Predicted model as a PDB file, atoms N, CA, C, CB and O in Angstrom, pLDDT in the B-factor column:
MODEL        1                                                                  
ATOM      1  N   MET A   1       5.870 -15.495 -15.232  1.00 46.00           N  
ATOM      2  CA  MET A   1       5.078 -14.270 -15.171  1.00 46.00           C  
ATOM      3  C   MET A   1       5.176 -13.669 -13.765  1.00 46.00           C  
ATOM      4  CB  MET A   1       3.593 -14.551 -15.549  1.00 46.00           C  
ATOM      5  O   MET A   1       5.121 -14.390 -12.768  1.00 46.00           O  
ATOM      6  N   VAL A   2       5.317 -12.380 -13.700  1.00 56.00           N  
ATOM      7  CA  VAL A   2       5.421 -11.672 -12.431  1.00 56.00           C  
ATOM      8  C   VAL A   2       4.022 -11.379 -11.901  1.00 56.00           C  
ATOM      9  CB  VAL A   2       6.235 -10.362 -12.593  1.00 56.00           C  
ATOM     10  O   VAL A   2       3.165 -10.876 -12.628  1.00 56.00           O  
ATOM     11  N   GLN A   3       3.799 -11.698 -10.628  1.00 75.00           N  
ATOM     12  CA  GLN A   3       2.487 -11.467 -10.030  1.00 75.00           C  
ATOM     13  C   GLN A   3       2.388 -10.032  -9.538  1.00 75.00           C  
ATOM     14  CB  GLN A   3       2.231 -12.454  -8.873  1.00 75.00           C  
ATOM     15  O   GLN A   3       3.338  -9.488  -8.975  1.00 75.00           O  
ATOM     16  N   ASP A   4       1.234  -9.432  -9.756  1.00 82.00           N  
ATOM     17  CA  ASP A   4       0.982  -8.060  -9.315  1.00 82.00           C  
ATOM     18  C   ASP A   4       0.169  -8.112  -8.020  1.00 82.00           C  
ATOM     19  CB  ASP A   4       0.229  -7.234 -10.422  1.00 82.00           C  
ATOM     20  O   ASP A   4      -0.885  -8.746  -7.970  1.00 82.00           O  
ATOM     21  N   TYR A   5       0.659  -7.449  -6.984  1.00 94.00           N  
ATOM     22  CA  TYR A   5       0.032  -7.494  -5.669  1.00 94.00           C  
ATOM     23  C   TYR A   5      -0.796  -6.243  -5.363  1.00 94.00           C  
ATOM     24  CB  TYR A   5       1.090  -7.674  -4.608  1.00 94.00           C  
ATOM     25  O   TYR A   5      -1.261  -6.085  -4.234  1.00 94.00           O  
ATOM     26  N   TYR A   6      -0.990  -5.360  -6.330  1.00 94.00           N  
ATOM     27  CA  TYR A   6      -1.667  -4.081  -6.101  1.00 94.00           C  
ATOM     28  C   TYR A   6      -3.067  -4.264  -5.508  1.00 94.00           C  
ATOM     29  CB  TYR A   6      -1.761  -3.304  -7.408  1.00 94.00           C  
ATOM     30  O   TYR A   6      -3.395  -3.644  -4.496  1.00 94.00           O  
ATOM     31  N   ARG A   7      -3.878  -5.096  -6.122  1.00 94.00           N  
ATOM     32  CA  ARG A   7      -5.276  -5.257  -5.688  1.00 94.00           C  
ATOM     33  C   ARG A   7      -5.357  -5.782  -4.257  1.00 94.00           C  
ATOM     34  CB  ARG A   7      -6.023  -6.210  -6.636  1.00 94.00           C  
ATOM     35  O   ARG A   7      -6.115  -5.251  -3.446  1.00 94.00           O  
ATOM     36  N   ASP A   8      -4.583  -6.817  -3.942  1.00 95.00           N  
ATOM     37  CA  ASP A   8      -4.596  -7.381  -2.586  1.00 95.00           C  
ATOM     38  C   ASP A   8      -4.031  -6.394  -1.567  1.00 95.00           C  
ATOM     39  CB  ASP A   8      -3.794  -8.688  -2.545  1.00 95.00           C  
ATOM     40  O   ASP A   8      -4.547  -6.275  -0.456  1.00 95.00           O  
ATOM     41  N   LEU A   9      -2.976  -5.694  -1.951  1.00 96.00           N  
ATOM     42  CA  LEU A   9      -2.355  -4.726  -1.050  1.00 96.00           C  
ATOM     43  C   LEU A   9      -3.306  -3.584  -0.719  1.00 96.00           C  
ATOM     44  CB  LEU A   9      -1.075  -4.175  -1.667  1.00 96.00           C  
ATOM     45  O   LEU A   9      -3.461  -3.228   0.449  1.00 96.00           O  
ATOM     46  N   THR A  10      -3.942  -3.006  -1.732  1.00 96.00           N  
ATOM     47  CA  THR A  10      -4.857  -1.890  -1.476  1.00 96.00           C  
ATOM     48  C   THR A  10      -6.096  -2.345  -0.701  1.00 96.00           C  
ATOM     49  CB  THR A  10      -5.278  -1.239  -2.798  1.00 96.00           C  
ATOM     50  O   THR A  10      -6.649  -1.575   0.084  1.00 96.00           O  
ATOM     51  N   ARG A  11      -6.529  -3.577  -0.912  1.00 96.00           N  
ATOM     52  CA  ARG A  11      -7.670  -4.108  -0.146  1.00 96.00           C  
ATOM     53  C   ARG A  11      -7.307  -4.200   1.331  1.00 96.00           C  
ATOM     54  CB  ARG A  11      -8.098  -5.505  -0.684  1.00 96.00           C  
ATOM     55  O   ARG A  11      -8.109  -3.833   2.190  1.00 96.00           O  
ATOM     56  N   ARG A  12      -6.114  -4.683   1.633  1.00 97.00           N  
ATOM     57  CA  ARG A  12      -5.669  -4.782   3.024  1.00 97.00           C  
ATOM     58  C   ARG A  12      -5.517  -3.404   3.659  1.00 97.00           C  
ATOM     59  CB  ARG A  12      -4.344  -5.542   3.103  1.00 97.00           C  
ATOM     60  O   ARG A  12      -5.853  -3.217   4.828  1.00 97.00           O  
ATOM     61  N   LEU A  13      -5.012  -2.439   2.893  1.00 97.00           N  
ATOM     62  CA  LEU A  13      -4.882  -1.079   3.417  1.00 97.00           C  
ATOM     63  C   LEU A  13      -6.258  -0.484   3.713  1.00 97.00           C  
ATOM     64  CB  LEU A  13      -4.118  -0.187   2.419  1.00 97.00           C  
ATOM     65  O   LEU A  13      -6.454   0.137   4.758  1.00 97.00           O  
ATOM     66  N   ARG A  14      -7.210  -0.670   2.800  1.00 97.00           N  
ATOM     67  CA  ARG A  14      -8.570  -0.157   3.025  1.00 97.00           C  
ATOM     68  C   ARG A  14      -9.196  -0.790   4.260  1.00 97.00           C  
ATOM     69  CB  ARG A  14      -9.457  -0.420   1.797  1.00 97.00           C  
ATOM     70  O   ARG A  14      -9.818  -0.103   5.070  1.00 97.00           O  
ATOM     71  N   ASP A  15      -9.029  -2.092   4.401  1.00 97.00           N  
ATOM     72  CA  ASP A  15      -9.589  -2.804   5.560  1.00 97.00           C  
ATOM     73  C   ASP A  15      -8.986  -2.299   6.868  1.00 97.00           C  
ATOM     74  CB  ASP A  15      -9.348  -4.315   5.426  1.00 97.00           C  
ATOM     75  O   ASP A  15      -9.625  -2.367   7.918  1.00 97.00           O  
ATOM     76  N   ALA A  16      -7.752  -1.792   6.801  1.00 97.00           N  
ATOM     77  CA  ALA A  16      -7.071  -1.281   7.994  1.00 97.00           C  
ATOM     78  C   ALA A  16      -7.358   0.195   8.229  1.00 97.00           C  
ATOM     79  CB  ALA A  16      -5.573  -1.496   7.873  1.00 97.00           C  
ATOM     80  O   ALA A  16      -6.804   0.788   9.154  1.00 97.00           O  
ATOM     81  N   GLY A  17      -8.219   0.801   7.403  1.00 97.00           N  
ATOM     82  CA  GLY A  17      -8.605   2.183   7.621  1.00 97.00           C  
ATOM     83  C   GLY A  17      -7.839   3.207   6.805  1.00 97.00           C  
ATOM     84  O   GLY A  17      -7.982   4.407   7.042  1.00 97.00           O  
ATOM     85  N   PHE A  18      -7.040   2.773   5.861  1.00 98.00           N  
ATOM     86  CA  PHE A  18      -6.310   3.699   4.999  1.00 98.00           C  
ATOM     87  C   PHE A  18      -7.196   4.138   3.844  1.00 98.00           C  
ATOM     88  CB  PHE A  18      -5.014   3.052   4.468  1.00 98.00           C  
ATOM     89  O   PHE A  18      -8.048   3.383   3.377  1.00 98.00           O  
ATOM     90  N   GLU A  19      -6.983   5.372   3.388  1.00 97.00           N  
ATOM     91  CA  GLU A  19      -7.695   5.909   2.228  1.00 97.00           C  
ATOM     92  C   GLU A  19      -6.691   6.546   1.294  1.00 97.00           C  
ATOM     93  CB  GLU A  19      -8.780   6.934   2.653  1.00 97.00           C  
ATOM     94  O   GLU A  19      -5.678   7.092   1.731  1.00 97.00           O  
ATOM     95  N   ARG A  20      -6.976   6.474   0.005  1.00 96.00           N  
ATOM     96  CA  ARG A  20      -6.118   7.112  -0.976  1.00 96.00           C  
ATOM     97  C   ARG A  20      -6.314   8.616  -0.879  1.00 96.00           C  
ATOM     98  CB  ARG A  20      -6.419   6.598  -2.410  1.00 96.00           C  
ATOM     99  O   ARG A  20      -7.445   9.095  -0.812  1.00 96.00           O  
ATOM    100  N   VAL A  21      -5.212   9.363  -0.873  1.00 96.00           N  
ATOM    101  CA  VAL A  21      -5.271  10.817  -0.777  1.00 96.00           C  
ATOM    102  C   VAL A  21      -4.605  11.414  -2.018  1.00 96.00           C  
ATOM    103  CB  VAL A  21      -4.579  11.326   0.534  1.00 96.00           C  
ATOM    104  O   VAL A  21      -3.796  10.751  -2.668  1.00 96.00           O  
ATOM    105  N   PRO A  22      -4.941  12.655  -2.345  1.00 94.00           N  
ATOM    106  CA  PRO A  22      -4.320  13.295  -3.506  1.00 94.00           C  
ATOM    107  C   PRO A  22      -2.812  13.403  -3.323  1.00 94.00           C  
ATOM    108  CB  PRO A  22      -4.923  14.688  -3.741  1.00 94.00           C  
ATOM    109  O   PRO A  22      -2.310  13.518  -2.205  1.00 94.00           O  
ATOM    110  N   GLY A  23      -2.119  13.363  -4.422  1.00 90.00           N  
ATOM    111  CA  GLY A  23      -0.670  13.480  -4.385  1.00 90.00           C  
ATOM    112  C   GLY A  23      -0.026  12.240  -4.957  1.00 90.00           C  
ATOM    113  O   GLY A  23      -0.698  11.399  -5.554  1.00 90.00           O  
ATOM    114  N   GLY A  24       1.237  12.131  -4.781  1.00 88.00           N  
ATOM    115  CA  GLY A  24       1.984  11.032  -5.362  1.00 88.00           C  
ATOM    116  C   GLY A  24       2.544  11.473  -6.698  1.00 88.00           C  
ATOM    117  O   GLY A  24       2.022  12.390  -7.331  1.00 88.00           O  
ATOM    118  N   LYS A  25       3.597  10.822  -7.116  1.00 90.00           N  
ATOM    119  CA  LYS A  25       4.223  11.203  -8.380  1.00 90.00           C  
ATOM    120  C   LYS A  25       4.239  10.010  -9.321  1.00 90.00           C  
ATOM    121  CB  LYS A  25       5.657  11.731  -8.150  1.00 90.00           C  
ATOM    122  O   LYS A  25       4.497   8.879  -8.911  1.00 90.00           O  
ATOM    123  N   GLY A  26       3.963  10.277 -10.565  1.00 91.00           N  
ATOM    124  CA  GLY A  26       4.006   9.221 -11.571  1.00 91.00           C  
ATOM    125  C   GLY A  26       3.004   8.136 -11.267  1.00 91.00           C  
ATOM    126  O   GLY A  26       1.810   8.401 -11.133  1.00 91.00           O  
ATOM    127  N   SER A  27       3.487   6.915 -11.157  1.00 92.00           N  
ATOM    128  CA  SER A  27       2.605   5.764 -10.938  1.00 92.00           C  
ATOM    129  C   SER A  27       2.498   5.403  -9.461  1.00 92.00           C  
ATOM    130  CB  SER A  27       3.106   4.560 -11.725  1.00 92.00           C  
ATOM    131  O   SER A  27       2.116   4.280  -9.132  1.00 92.00           O  
ATOM    132  N   HIS A  28       2.824   6.325  -8.573  1.00 95.00           N  
ATOM    133  CA  HIS A  28       2.747   6.073  -7.134  1.00 95.00           C  
ATOM    134  C   HIS A  28       1.557   6.812  -6.529  1.00 95.00           C  
ATOM    135  CB  HIS A  28       4.056   6.501  -6.436  1.00 95.00           C  
ATOM    136  O   HIS A  28       1.215   7.918  -6.948  1.00 95.00           O  
ATOM    137  N   GLU A  29       0.932   6.179  -5.534  1.00 96.00           N  
ATOM    138  CA  GLU A  29      -0.224   6.763  -4.849  1.00 96.00           C  
ATOM    139  C   GLU A  29       0.113   6.945  -3.372  1.00 96.00           C  
ATOM    140  CB  GLU A  29      -1.493   5.868  -5.021  1.00 96.00           C  
ATOM    141  O   GLU A  29       0.903   6.187  -2.809  1.00 96.00           O  
ATOM    142  N   LYS A  30      -0.490   7.950  -2.753  1.00 97.00           N  
ATOM    143  CA  LYS A  30      -0.350   8.145  -1.314  1.00 97.00           C  
ATOM    144  C   LYS A  30      -1.598   7.622  -0.631  1.00 97.00           C  
ATOM    145  CB  LYS A  30      -0.111   9.640  -0.965  1.00 97.00           C  
ATOM    146  O   LYS A  30      -2.718   7.864  -1.082  1.00 97.00           O  
ATOM    147  N   TRP A  31      -1.389   6.901   0.466  1.00 97.00           N  
ATOM    148  CA  TRP A  31      -2.477   6.379   1.277  1.00 97.00           C  
ATOM    149  C   TRP A  31      -2.241   6.820   2.703  1.00 97.00           C  
ATOM    150  CB  TRP A  31      -2.582   4.827   1.173  1.00 97.00           C  
ATOM    151  O   TRP A  31      -1.105   6.798   3.179  1.00 97.00           O  
ATOM    152  N   ARG A  32      -3.310   7.226   3.404  1.00 97.00           N  
ATOM    153  CA  ARG A  32      -3.184   7.728   4.766  1.00 97.00           C  
ATOM    154  C   ARG A  32      -4.335   7.199   5.607  1.00 97.00           C  
ATOM    155  CB  ARG A  32      -3.157   9.276   4.787  1.00 97.00           C  
ATOM    156  O   ARG A  32      -5.447   7.012   5.114  1.00 97.00           O  
ATOM    157  N   ASN A  33      -4.048   6.956   6.899  1.00 96.00           N  
ATOM    158  CA  ASN A  33      -5.113   6.527   7.804  1.00 96.00           C  
ATOM    159  C   ASN A  33      -5.493   7.685   8.729  1.00 96.00           C  
ATOM    160  CB  ASN A  33      -4.671   5.284   8.631  1.00 96.00           C  
ATOM    161  O   ASN A  33      -4.893   8.758   8.655  1.00 96.00           O  
ATOM    162  N   ALA A  34      -6.471   7.478   9.586  1.00 95.00           N  
ATOM    163  CA  ALA A  34      -6.977   8.543  10.457  1.00 95.00           C  
ATOM    164  C   ALA A  34      -5.927   9.019  11.456  1.00 95.00           C  
ATOM    165  CB  ALA A  34      -8.211   8.062  11.203  1.00 95.00           C  
ATOM    166  O   ALA A  34      -5.972  10.166  11.902  1.00 95.00           O  
ATOM    167  N   ALA A  35      -4.990   8.155  11.808  1.00 94.00           N  
ATOM    168  CA  ALA A  35      -3.939   8.528  12.760  1.00 94.00           C  
ATOM    169  C   ALA A  35      -2.837   9.348  12.096  1.00 94.00           C  
ATOM    170  CB  ALA A  35      -3.339   7.280  13.397  1.00 94.00           C  
ATOM    171  O   ALA A  35      -1.945   9.854  12.778  1.00 94.00           O  
ATOM    172  N   GLY A  36      -2.890   9.481  10.782  1.00 94.00           N  
ATOM    173  CA  GLY A  36      -1.903  10.281  10.064  1.00 94.00           C  
ATOM    174  C   GLY A  36      -0.752   9.487   9.476  1.00 94.00           C  
ATOM    175  O   GLY A  36       0.134  10.066   8.848  1.00 94.00           O  
ATOM    176  N   ARG A  37      -0.743   8.172   9.666  1.00 95.00           N  
ATOM    177  CA  ARG A  37       0.315   7.331   9.087  1.00 95.00           C  
ATOM    178  C   ARG A  37       0.128   7.297   7.579  1.00 95.00           C  
ATOM    179  CB  ARG A  37       0.289   5.879   9.685  1.00 95.00           C  
ATOM    180  O   ARG A  37      -0.985   7.101   7.093  1.00 95.00           O  
ATOM    181  N   GLN A  38       1.211   7.487   6.840  1.00 96.00           N  
ATOM    182  CA  GLN A  38       1.135   7.565   5.386  1.00 96.00           C  
ATOM    183  C   GLN A  38       2.076   6.562   4.744  1.00 96.00           C  
ATOM    184  CB  GLN A  38       1.462   8.979   4.906  1.00 96.00           C  
ATOM    185  O   GLN A  38       3.200   6.370   5.209  1.00 96.00           O  
ATOM    186  N   VAL A  39       1.615   5.920   3.668  1.00 97.00           N  
ATOM    187  CA  VAL A  39       2.445   5.018   2.886  1.00 97.00           C  
ATOM    188  C   VAL A  39       2.292   5.377   1.413  1.00 97.00           C  
ATOM    189  CB  VAL A  39       2.061   3.529   3.146  1.00 97.00           C  
ATOM    190  O   VAL A  39       1.281   5.949   1.005  1.00 97.00           O  
ATOM    191  N   THR A  40       3.297   5.038   0.624  1.00 96.00           N  
ATOM    192  CA  THR A  40       3.273   5.264  -0.811  1.00 96.00           C  
ATOM    193  C   THR A  40       3.192   3.912  -1.499  1.00 96.00           C  
ATOM    194  CB  THR A  40       4.524   6.066  -1.283  1.00 96.00           C  
ATOM    195  O   THR A  40       3.973   3.009  -1.202  1.00 96.00           O  
ATOM    196  N   VAL A  41       2.238   3.775  -2.428  1.00 96.00           N  
ATOM    197  CA  VAL A  41       1.994   2.506  -3.102  1.00 96.00           C  
ATOM    198  C   VAL A  41       2.239   2.673  -4.601  1.00 96.00           C  
ATOM    199  CB  VAL A  41       0.549   2.004  -2.832  1.00 96.00           C  
ATOM    200  O   VAL A  41       1.585   3.493  -5.244  1.00 96.00           O  
ATOM    201  N   PRO A  42       3.185   1.895  -5.169  1.00 95.00           N  
ATOM    202  CA  PRO A  42       3.381   1.941  -6.620  1.00 95.00           C  
ATOM    203  C   PRO A  42       2.259   1.194  -7.332  1.00 95.00           C  
ATOM    204  CB  PRO A  42       4.750   1.341  -7.003  1.00 95.00           C  
ATOM    205  O   PRO A  42       1.558   0.392  -6.715  1.00 95.00           O  
ATOM    206  N   SER A  43       2.087   1.449  -8.617  1.00 92.00           N  
ATOM    207  CA  SER A  43       0.996   0.818  -9.355  1.00 92.00           C  
ATOM    208  C   SER A  43       1.231  -0.671  -9.587  1.00 92.00           C  
ATOM    209  CB  SER A  43       0.804   1.512 -10.681  1.00 92.00           C  
ATOM    210  O   SER A  43       0.271  -1.413  -9.795  1.00 92.00           O  
ATOM    211  N   LYS A  44       2.486  -1.128  -9.556  1.00 92.00           N  
ATOM    212  CA  LYS A  44       2.780  -2.546  -9.749  1.00 92.00           C  
ATOM    213  C   LYS A  44       3.815  -3.021  -8.724  1.00 92.00           C  
ATOM    214  CB  LYS A  44       3.287  -2.804 -11.188  1.00 92.00           C  
ATOM    215  O   LYS A  44       4.974  -3.249  -9.071  1.00 92.00           O  
ATOM    216  N   PRO A  45       3.396  -3.168  -7.467  1.00 93.00           N  
ATOM    217  CA  PRO A  45       4.349  -3.599  -6.439  1.00 93.00           C  
ATOM    218  C   PRO A  45       4.681  -5.085  -6.557  1.00 93.00           C  
ATOM    219  CB  PRO A  45       3.792  -3.305  -5.050  1.00 93.00           C  
ATOM    220  O   PRO A  45       3.815  -5.904  -6.866  1.00 93.00           O  
ATOM    221  N   MET A  46       5.928  -5.416  -6.309  1.00 92.00           N  
ATOM    222  CA  MET A  46       6.361  -6.811  -6.236  1.00 92.00           C  
ATOM    223  C   MET A  46       6.113  -7.315  -4.810  1.00 92.00           C  
ATOM    224  CB  MET A  46       7.880  -6.961  -6.637  1.00 92.00           C  
ATOM    225  O   MET A  46       5.740  -6.540  -3.929  1.00 92.00           O  
ATOM    226  N   ARG A  47       6.320  -8.605  -4.591  1.00 94.00           N  
ATOM    227  CA  ARG A  47       6.023  -9.223  -3.303  1.00 94.00           C  
ATOM    228  C   ARG A  47       6.790  -8.568  -2.158  1.00 94.00           C  
ATOM    229  CB  ARG A  47       6.342 -10.701  -3.354  1.00 94.00           C  
ATOM    230  O   ARG A  47       6.200  -8.238  -1.129  1.00 94.00           O  
ATOM    231  N   ILE A  48       8.076  -8.380  -2.322  1.00 94.00           N  
ATOM    232  CA  ILE A  48       8.891  -7.795  -1.258  1.00 94.00           C  
ATOM    233  C   ILE A  48       8.443  -6.366  -0.965  1.00 94.00           C  
ATOM    234  CB  ILE A  48      10.381  -7.818  -1.644  1.00 94.00           C  
ATOM    235  O   ILE A  48       8.374  -5.960   0.196  1.00 94.00           O  
ATOM    236  N   MET A  49       8.142  -5.608  -2.009  1.00 95.00           N  
ATOM    237  CA  MET A  49       7.677  -4.228  -1.830  1.00 95.00           C  
ATOM    238  C   MET A  49       6.334  -4.199  -1.111  1.00 95.00           C  
ATOM    239  CB  MET A  49       7.565  -3.514  -3.189  1.00 95.00           C  
ATOM    240  O   MET A  49       6.115  -3.373  -0.224  1.00 95.00           O  
ATOM    241  N   ALA A  50       5.438  -5.101  -1.496  1.00 96.00           N  
ATOM    242  CA  ALA A  50       4.107  -5.146  -0.881  1.00 96.00           C  
ATOM    243  C   ALA A  50       4.216  -5.439   0.615  1.00 96.00           C  
ATOM    244  CB  ALA A  50       3.227  -6.212  -1.570  1.00 96.00           C  
ATOM    245  O   ALA A  50       3.523  -4.820   1.423  1.00 96.00           O  
ATOM    246  N   ASN A  51       5.080  -6.379   0.983  1.00 97.00           N  
ATOM    247  CA  ASN A  51       5.267  -6.685   2.402  1.00 97.00           C  
ATOM    248  C   ASN A  51       5.900  -5.517   3.144  1.00 97.00           C  
ATOM    249  CB  ASN A  51       6.129  -7.934   2.566  1.00 97.00           C  
ATOM    250  O   ASN A  51       5.546  -5.258   4.294  1.00 97.00           O  
ATOM    251  N   GLU A  52       6.821  -4.810   2.515  1.00 97.00           N  
ATOM    252  CA  GLU A  52       7.449  -3.650   3.152  1.00 97.00           C  
ATOM    253  C   GLU A  52       6.430  -2.528   3.362  1.00 97.00           C  
ATOM    254  CB  GLU A  52       8.630  -3.143   2.302  1.00 97.00           C  
ATOM    255  O   GLU A  52       6.470  -1.848   4.387  1.00 97.00           O  
ATOM    256  N   ILE A  53       5.526  -2.328   2.414  1.00 97.00           N  
ATOM    257  CA  ILE A  53       4.481  -1.311   2.549  1.00 97.00           C  
ATOM    258  C   ILE A  53       3.557  -1.670   3.711  1.00 97.00           C  
ATOM    259  CB  ILE A  53       3.670  -1.173   1.232  1.00 97.00           C  
ATOM    260  O   ILE A  53       3.174  -0.800   4.493  1.00 97.00           O  
ATOM    261  N   LEU A  54       3.198  -2.948   3.824  1.00 97.00           N  
ATOM    262  CA  LEU A  54       2.372  -3.381   4.954  1.00 97.00           C  
ATOM    263  C   LEU A  54       3.099  -3.141   6.271  1.00 97.00           C  
ATOM    264  CB  LEU A  54       2.000  -4.870   4.816  1.00 97.00           C  
ATOM    265  O   LEU A  54       2.482  -2.722   7.251  1.00 97.00           O  
ATOM    266  N   LYS A  55       4.394  -3.400   6.303  1.00 97.00           N  
ATOM    267  CA  LYS A  55       5.187  -3.165   7.508  1.00 97.00           C  
ATOM    268  C   LYS A  55       5.183  -1.684   7.877  1.00 97.00           C  
ATOM    269  CB  LYS A  55       6.629  -3.658   7.308  1.00 97.00           C  
ATOM    270  O   LYS A  55       5.030  -1.338   9.048  1.00 97.00           O  
ATOM    271  N   GLN A  56       5.352  -0.807   6.883  1.00 96.00           N  
ATOM    272  CA  GLN A  56       5.332   0.636   7.132  1.00 96.00           C  
ATOM    273  C   GLN A  56       3.958   1.082   7.640  1.00 96.00           C  
ATOM    274  CB  GLN A  56       5.701   1.407   5.850  1.00 96.00           C  
ATOM    275  O   GLN A  56       3.851   2.034   8.413  1.00 96.00           O  
ATOM    276  N   ALA A  57       2.910   0.382   7.195  1.00 96.00           N  
ATOM    277  CA  ALA A  57       1.551   0.715   7.628  1.00 96.00           C  
ATOM    278  C   ALA A  57       1.223   0.139   9.004  1.00 96.00           C  
ATOM    279  CB  ALA A  57       0.544   0.210   6.610  1.00 96.00           C  
ATOM    280  O   ALA A  57       0.158   0.413   9.558  1.00 96.00           O  
ATOM    281  N   GLY A  58       2.134  -0.656   9.550  1.00 96.00           N  
ATOM    282  CA  GLY A  58       1.893  -1.261  10.858  1.00 96.00           C  
ATOM    283  C   GLY A  58       1.064  -2.533  10.790  1.00 96.00           C  
ATOM    284  O   GLY A  58       0.434  -2.921  11.774  1.00 96.00           O  
ATOM    285  N   LEU A  59       1.063  -3.178   9.639  1.00 96.00           N  
ATOM    286  CA  LEU A  59       0.287  -4.406   9.431  1.00 96.00           C  
ATOM    287  C   LEU A  59       1.227  -5.598   9.270  1.00 96.00           C  
ATOM    288  CB  LEU A  59      -0.633  -4.272   8.190  1.00 96.00           C  
ATOM    289  O   LEU A  59       2.387  -5.413   8.902  1.00 96.00           O  
ATOM    290  N   PRO A  60       0.757  -6.813   9.536  1.00 96.00           N  
ATOM    291  CA  PRO A  60       1.625  -7.988   9.377  1.00 96.00           C  
ATOM    292  C   PRO A  60       1.858  -8.335   7.898  1.00 96.00           C  
ATOM    293  CB  PRO A  60       1.012  -9.193  10.102  1.00 96.00           C  
ATOM    294  O   PRO A  60       1.065  -7.983   7.025  1.00 96.00           O  
ATOM    295  N   LYS A  61       2.969  -9.036   7.648  1.00 94.00           N  
ATOM    296  CA  LYS A  61       3.273  -9.488   6.296  1.00 94.00           C  
ATOM    297  C   LYS A  61       2.155 -10.398   5.813  1.00 94.00           C  
ATOM    298  CB  LYS A  61       4.640 -10.219   6.245  1.00 94.00           C  
ATOM    299  O   LYS A  61       1.576 -11.146   6.600  1.00 94.00           O  
ATOM    300  N   ALA A  62       1.849 -10.338   4.514  1.00 92.00           N  
ATOM    301  CA  ALA A  62       0.759 -11.154   3.998  1.00 92.00           C  
ATOM    302  C   ALA A  62       1.119 -11.868   2.702  1.00 92.00           C  
ATOM    303  CB  ALA A  62      -0.456 -10.300   3.780  1.00 92.00           C  
ATOM    304  O   ALA A  62       0.352 -12.710   2.234  1.00 92.00           O  
ATOM    305  N   PHE A  63       2.254 -11.556   2.119  1.00 91.00           N  
ATOM    306  CA  PHE A  63       2.588 -12.129   0.799  1.00 91.00           C  
ATOM    307  C   PHE A  63       3.883 -12.895   0.834  1.00 91.00           C  
ATOM    308  CB  PHE A  63       2.677 -11.038  -0.253  1.00 91.00           C  
ATOM    309  O   PHE A  63       4.307 -13.438  -0.186  1.00 91.00           O  
TER     310      PHE A  63                                                      
ENDMDL                                                                          
END                                                                             
């Protein structure tokens, strides 16, 4: 079974000051922090994708 990292990933983004903003296409969401850094989060990210999103957000790998 493939593990879904969406819940843990979005929790880490929220803790780092990111908020979901309008926009995104299909099953992807846009998240932005107060400094203007933006990342795109799919609805079912895999482990490698989740770590890459954290890297783009300036956060350490967690998965």
